[in-house]
N, C-alpha and C positions, 0 to 999 in steps of 0.2 A: 139655200132655198127656202121660200118659203112653203108653209102647210099645204097651200091651194097646189101651187108648182108640182110639189111631192105627190099629191093626189092625182093631178093629170099625168102624170109620169107612170105613176104606178099603174092607172088603167091602159096605159097606152102599153105597156109591159105585158100586162095580163093579157089584152087583146092579141099581141103578137103572140104569145105563149098559145094561146088557145088556135091560132092560125097555124103556127106550126106544129103542133098536136094533132091538127086535123089533115094537114099535108103527108105527116109520117103515115098516120094512119091509110090515107087513101093511096098512098106509094107501096106501103106494104100489102094493102089488101087487093092491089093491081098485081102483084106478082112481081113487083121491079126487082131487076136483078143488079142495079144499081145500087148496091151495097155502100158505096163510098159517099154517095150523095146522101142516103139516110142516115149514115153515121155523122155527117156534118151537120145534119139537122138536129139530129138529137143534143149534139154538142152545143148548138147554138141554143136550143130548147134549154138547155141545163144553166148556161150562164144567165140566159134571162129569170132560170128562177132563183139563181143567186142574188141578182140584182132588185128582185121584187122583195125577197127576204130582207135586204140591206134597207131598203125602203121602209117596209112594215115595221122593222125595228126601230127606225128614226122616228116614226108616226107614232107607234105604241111603246112606250118606253117601259122598263122593267119595273114592276111593282113589288116591292119587297113587303109581303104578309107576314 
């Protein structure tokens, strides 16, 4: 993938991650009893976080100091 494509994908993933965070907070605050749905959203959020980390590592290579 090109760097521009990776940047665009990264922004999309970050946006989705923020949306999931807001959804989880709303469900929790509303006192939702559907713990399975909340757990699934949290799992999806963690997968997104992992994908974001992979793309960030690709864009920002390690520099040995």
